[in-house]
C-alpha angles and dihedrals in degrees: 000000000000092000089051092052092050094047094047091049092048092048089050091047092050089058102036109027112136118241104245127170095238091055093068094075142041090212104134091212092059093043092047091048091052094047093051090050094045094057105115091342132106119250094236090055093048100050098074091043091049092051093048092048092052091048090052098036110024093170136033088249090058091051091048091051093054121093120250089243090057092049093048091049090051089048094047111133098023092092130207089081095189085076090062094046093049091044090055091048091049092049090053091049093050092045098042103034103027103034092247094303118129121223111261102214132064091237093054093043090061089066088073120089115265096013115119131171095286097050091041091052093047095050095041094048098041099040100032103018092235107168096240128131134245126210120191132142093280093051092046090054093049094047096046092049094046094048098031091236108183099182119114106267092205090069118094092228092056091047090053091051091050092050089052092049092048090051091052092055100048110109121226091235126054092007092160094053090046093052091048090048091052092050094044091050088057092047098048110021111014092050124167091250129026097006115197094233095164089064095047115113089214100045094113092064099037114117094200093051092048090053095041089237103118093131091058093068137121098031113222132172115246114269121241115248112280110248122234127215133191113224128192120208131181128227090201119194128194123207092273093054096255117143123224117232127177132208114229119236110279093243123060135027112358088353114191095013123122123241147171097264122248139092153218122320116245127211117291093009125122114227093250088052090050091052095049092048094048093049091052092048097044104034107007093236137132124223139178106236112221134178125335104258104187143342120217131182124215135173123215124189097272105018145020131228140197108210114208109198116200127191108235140182118228111238099179143264126317114255131295092024124092095209144354114318129215095234095142104001134079096220142342134215136189106219140173116243089249090062099061092099090068091066133064115238134180119250098264092052091046088056088055089051090050089053091050090050092049091052091048091051091049090054095051 
């Protein structure tokens, strides 16, 4: 039965596989780059980024030689910035410790930063045809519908069972094509909503289709409500009209990106009080908080924020310092508004920059 599933999927893939830029080569660097970018990101969004990255960094050695700031700027807008930081670290490891040669097995690939079981399986099977499984959201959906698996897929035990099932089904030949076929089936046919079951090459052995219960799979526990936070940020001017920006610590959320400094509001604080406290704690500076300039909303994976950006005047450092301190920042810079494009910002801060640019254009 398993051999029949694999062959039918491969026959379907041979006829319907999408033409994608990373499918034109078996180069593990190109395949790895695409898989890192495709994590939690739509294919149409990834393609222009992938093309630009290859133009700028055609080999893993080129990527390793770039600075983290350059890589983050190139990545700007793709989100989940820890992927870019880990990708840069992994490129350095491959270039410096392995002479630019990628590991050839899924087990070895997992020794590189940012490569877990899914990415390792994808790269090893597609680049080297190792018969190892992949398990992403698309594959989970296909497997649970085919087998009628009613266990909660968010539980680690269920995930382990699904990995084992995926491993059973991987053919010894054309493992990379098979894995891509399974994922593409989930993307194009076995979709989360309104699946096109009548066009599925496996519909005659699908438990969910036979029961008319496709929309019931995969089974997931209900998510807790997503928390919301109010954040105050300062557009801080000095006497020459420069604006202070800070680089976030390299580890953690949005690590290495630049921002208008500030932080999360605490209970019983006004937003101006929040901003003054955060600037003392992060940079040891004092500011005069002026008018609210703009509010922007942004959703992260596990929480949402409303960013309140205030225009501020820099008053100076807190005693006994003679200038801003890197108490909770990796670096700072005083920049002119025309220089923002040189730095990589998260989406919320880029929306503040867009508002600044709109105001500038209105005044011209």
